[in-house]
C-alpha positions in Angstrom: 0.0 0.0 0.0 2.7 2.6 0.8 4.4 2.0 -2.6 1.0 2.7 -4.3 0.7 6.0 -2.4 4.2 7.1 -3.3 3.6 6.1 -6.9 0.5 8.3 -7.1 1.8 11.3 -5.1 5.2 11.4 -6.8 4.1 10.5 -10.2 4.8 12.7 -13.3 2.6 15.8 -13.5 -0.5 15.3 -15.5 -0.1 18.2 -17.8 -1.9 21.4 -18.8 -5.4 20.1 -19.0 -5.4 19.0 -15.3 -3.6 22.2 -14.3 -6.1 24.4 -16.1 -8.9 22.5 -14.4 -7.3 23.0 -11.0 -6.6 26.8 -11.6 -10.2 27.2 -12.8 -11.5 25.6 -9.6 -9.2 28.0 -7.7 -10.6 31.0 -9.5 -14.2 29.8 -8.9 -13.4 29.6 -5.2 -11.8 33.0 -5.2 -14.8 34.4 -7.0 -17.2 32.9 -4.5 -15.0 34.5 -1.6 -15.0 37.9 -3.3 -18.8 37.7 -3.8 -19.5 36.8 -0.2 -17.2 39.6 1.0 -19.0 42.2 -1.1 -22.5 40.9 -0.1 -21.4 41.2 3.6 -21.5 37.6 4.7 -17.8 37.5 5.2 -17.8 35.8 8.6 -18.6 32.4 7.1 -16.4 32.6 3.9 -12.8 32.2 5.2 -12.9 28.6 4.4 -13.1 29.5 0.7 -9.6 31.0 0.9 -8.2 27.6 2.1 -9.9 25.9 -0.9 -8.3 28.5 -3.2 -4.9 27.7 -1.7 -5.4 23.9 -1.9 -6.6 24.0 -5.5 -3.9 26.5 -6.6 -1.2 24.2 -5.0 -2.6 21.2 -6.9 -2.5 23.2 -10.1 1.0 24.2 -9.7 1.9 20.6 -9.1 0.2 19.6 -12.4 1.8 22.4 -14.4 5.4 21.5 -13.7 7.6 19.8 -16.3 7.4 16.1 -16.5 10.9 15.8 -15.0 10.0 17.5 -11.7 8.4 14.5 -10.0 9.7 15.3 -6.5 8.6 18.9 -6.7 5.1 18.0 -8.0 4.9 15.5 -5.2 5.7 18.0 -2.5 3.2 20.5 -4.1 0.6 17.6 -4.0 1.4 16.9 -0.4 1.1 20.5 0.6 -2.3 20.7 -1.1 -3.5 17.6 0.7 -2.3 18.9 4.0 -4.0 22.3 3.5 -7.4 20.6 2.6 -7.0 18.1 5.6 -6.5 21.1 7.8 -9.9 22.5 6.5 -11.4 19.2 7.1 -10.1 19.1 10.7 -11.3 22.6 11.2 -14.8 21.6 10.1 -14.8 18.8 12.7 -13.3 20.6 15.6 -14.4 24.1 15.0 -17.5 24.0 12.8 -18.2 27.7 13.4 -15.2 28.3 11.2 -17.2 27.1 8.2 -20.8 27.8 9.3 -20.1 31.2 10.7 
């Protein structure tokens, strides 16, 4: 099992199509955050910034050249860690997400 995880995390970057999808998701989350700030419901929208960071890190990992497996893996691990922190915050401090 650990070899499978390391093969997936430290595999070659997927390329532009996956990176564009990750960056588009990041821009969508950023747009949602900006919209919630302008409407005035900013108290419950901080989690969107964490989603922006997580998806942007994943996009960076997939946009690297094919020979940068280790760097892409580190960016993927950072993205997973950021999103796991959001998951932990939703369990231990639900007011961070609900507002």
